[in-house]
N, C-alpha and C positions, 0 to 999 in steps of 0.2 A: 255287295263285293265280297267274295268269300275265297278261302283257300283251305287246304286240308295239309296235314303234315307233310312236308316233302314236296307238295304239288300246289302252290298257291295260284290263284287266278284272279281276275279283276271283278267279277261279279260280287301254506305249510299244512295241509290236509290231504288224506288220500281219496277224498271225494271231490271231484270237479264243482265248481260254483254253480248254484242253482240261481237262475236268473228270473226276476219278477218282470212280468209283462203286463201291459194294459189288460183289463179284464175283457173277455169276449163279449160278444152280443148275446141277446136272450133268444130263446127259442119261441116259435109262434104257437097258437092254441091248439094245433094238431100235434104238439110235440115233435114235429119234424123241423129241423134247424133250417132257418131261412137261408137262402143260397148266399146272400151278402155276409154270413157271419158263421161260416163253417170251419172255424179255426181248430186246427189240429193240436195247439199248444194252449194250455190254460194259463191263467195269470201267475201261477207258480212254475210254469214251464214244464208242466206234466203233459204227457201225450194223452190225449182224450180221443178214442175211436167213435163213441157214441155219436158225436156230431155229424161225422161223415159216413157212417155206416149205411145209412138209408140210400145213399147214392152209389154204393157199389154194389157188385152181383157175384155170383158164383162163376162167372165167365173166367176162363183161364188164358184167353188170347187178348192180352192188353199190354200197354206199355205205360212207363211212368217218366214223365219229363220234369225236372226240376230246375230251378234258376236261383243263382245267388250273385250278389254285387252290392256296390256301395249305393247310397241314395242318389237320386235323381239322375240315373243313366238309362232309364227306360226299361226296367224290368218288367214291369206290370204292362207297359205298352207291348213288348214283345210277346208276352204271354196272351195278351188278348188277340194279337194277330194270330198266334198259333192256334188259339181257340177257334177263330173263325172270322178274322178280318175286323173291319172297322164299324160294324153293324152296332147299333145301340140298343140296349144298354150294354156297356162293357162288363164281363164277368169279374174283372179285376180292376179295383178302383186306381185311378191314376192322379197325379198332382194336379191341383187347381192353383189358381192365383192366391186363394186364401191359405192354403197349406204351405205353398212356397213361402208367402209373406210371414207365416208364422214359425217357419222353420220346422215343420212337422213331417213325419214320415207317413205314408199311407197304409203300408202293409204292416200287420202286427203278427208275430209268429209264423204259422204257416197257413196260408189260405189255399185249399185244394179246390179243383174244379175237374169236371169229366167231360170230355167231348163224347157225347153219346154215340154218334154214328161210327166212329173209330175206336171206341173204348181206350182213349187216351187219358190218363190221370195227369194233371197239371198241378205242380206245386209252386206257388208263388211265396217267397220268404221276406221276412222283414229285412231291411238293409244292414250290411255289415260296415264296420268302420263309419258308424253314423253318429254325428254329434247330437241328434235329438234322441236316439236310443240312449247314448251315454249320459245326457242330461237327466234322463229318467232314473238312470242307476247310480249316479254319481255319489248320492248320499249314503250308499250302502258302503261297508267297510272294504269290500272287494270289488267296488264299483268298476274301476278301470280294468283290473284284472278280469273281472266277470264278463266285461264287455268283449275283451279279446278272447276269452275262452268261449263264449257264446258263438262267436264267428266260426271258430274252429268246430266246435260241436255241430253246427248247422251243416258245415261243409262235409263233415264225416258221414252225417246222417244222409244227406242227399247223394253222397258217393257210394253208400250202401244199399239204399232202397230204390233208386232211380235206375232207368235204363240209359238215360242221357242227361247230363247236368251241364246247363248253360251258365258259363262263368262270364259276367259282364264287366268290362272295365270302362273307366271314363277317359276318352280320348286314346292316341295312340302311343302315348309315352308312359302310362301308368302301369307298373308291374306289380302294384300291391295285391292284386287278385292272383297273379301267378305265384307269388310268394306265400300266400294263404292256402292255395291248393297244394303246393309243395309241402307244406306243413301238414295238410290233411293227408296227403299220401304217406307221409312218414308215420302219422299216429293212427292211422286206420288198420294197421295189420292186426288180424285177429278178430275182426268185427265180421260177423257172419252176414250173408244176405237173407232177405225176407222169407226165402223158401226153407231156411234153416232156423229152428226156433232157439237152439242153444249152441254155445260154443262147442259143445261135445259132439255135435253133429256136422261140424265143419269138415268138408272134404279135403281141406289143406290147400286148395286152389283159392288164391285170392280174388275176390270179386271186386270190381270197380266199374262204376258207371262210365260210359263214354264221355269225355270231356268235349264241350264245344265252346272255345273261347270267342267272345264277342266284344269288340271294340266299338263303342259309340262315339262319334266325334263331335266337337263343338266348332271349333274354328280351323282345325287342320284341314289342308287340302289333300284329299285321298288320291293316290295315283298308283298304278300297279306297282311301281318301285316301292312305294311304301309298304304294300302288303307283302311283297317278297322279303324285305328287310324284316318286317315283323314276324313273319312266319319262321324266318331263319333264326331269329333272336329267341322265339318261343321254343323251337325245337332244341336249341342249345340249353336253354334254362331248364326245361323239364326232362331233358335227356330222353326223349321219345318223339315219334312221329305219329303216335296213335291218337291224334285229335283233329278236329276241324277248327278253322279259323274264319271268322267273319268280320267284316267292317262295315258298319252302318253309317252312312254319311248323315251330316246334320240336316235336320229338317228345316227348310225355310220357306214359309208359305208364301213369301214374296217373289221368290225366286222358282220360276215353274220347273226348270230343268233340274235343279237341286232337289225340289220337293219330289218330282218323279223318281229321282235317283234313290231317295230315302225310301219311298214306297216300294220301289222295285227290289231293293236290298231286303227289306222286310219280308217280302213275298218269296224271295229266294231262301231265305233263311228257314221260314215255315216249311216250304217244299222240301228242303234238305233234311230238316229234323224229322219230318213225318215219313220221309223214305230211307233214311239211312240205316244201314245194318248195326244193330246194337248187340251188346253181350246179353246172355241169358242167364237167369238164375240156376242155381245148381239142380232144383227140382221144379216141376210144374207146380204152380201156385194159382189159386183163384184171387180175384180182387179182394174179396172179403179176408181171406186169410192173409194176404199180402198187407192188409191195413193192420190187422191184429197183430201180426209178427213184426210190423214196423214199430208198434209200441215197445215190443220187447227189445228190438235193436236199440231204440233210444234209450231204454234203462241201461242197456249194456254199455253204451257210449258214456252215459252220464257217471257210471260207476267204474269205467275203465281205468285200471292201474297205470296204464301207459299215459293216458291223458292226464291223470291226477298227478303223476310224476313231472309232466311237462309243466303243468300249472304251478307246482311248487317250485320248479327251476325259475319260472318267470317271476314268482313272488319273492325269491330270494335274490334276484338278480338286481334289484332296485330300480327296474324299469318302470314299475307301477306303484302308485301311492298305496300305502298300507291303510 
């Protein structure tokens, strides 16, 4: 079930916190990173291009799709469907009974994959607002604040280097991701796109990837009226109608009709994402240069005075533990 803006249908430091992540996997004997461990971010949250460089080319006809959202909402499942359906093995790991029981998250940092036939780069990200991520960071002096800023920095990065950003929410009544992307929009100003290597080359036109808001449901009964109301609320919240809205019904393997509705919605989302008109970067750029310049964009984001000032404001507000 999908809709677009206006037309729904039923189908104290000047440096932002540096977040520590779990260590990425090892490379194989050929020094070519295993497809299962091509993490773009190191355990110190540094951007590492070498791991993914063997998988990109000098091709200039490509697109980038990123995804962001809280834990357990089906981000990796959505990316697997966009990659190529339900064939095994999945390129992106999804929750198992063991990971759910242990309260762990599957994706760490940013996991990239390429759809070879269409030259589409997919970026799956670790969850935001995640108890398991926070638990790993809570012992740090800036743990809670760092967790909040990490979510914002990831959002700014995806909005800067992707053509499409999928923003996934849990259920029909969760507006936390709307609020996050509103903050991202506020703090992103001045960040160049990957075809521009420095702020000095910025053309003055603000680049922003096209947002696609996806609400995955659990127990709510989805109706066309629900989607119309959700679309109206989102349009008013972000003061724009330049977005797409999708609702993915709950997957119930015991209910054939509901299961088919879930699968159909995923297929529709995939078709729409792969065929939609997307914004273009300021200049023509190859996949390799996109990757290298994305690392530079990440450093600009981490050292952004605007984001650092916002972090300082949050720290002095008393909202986060010192």
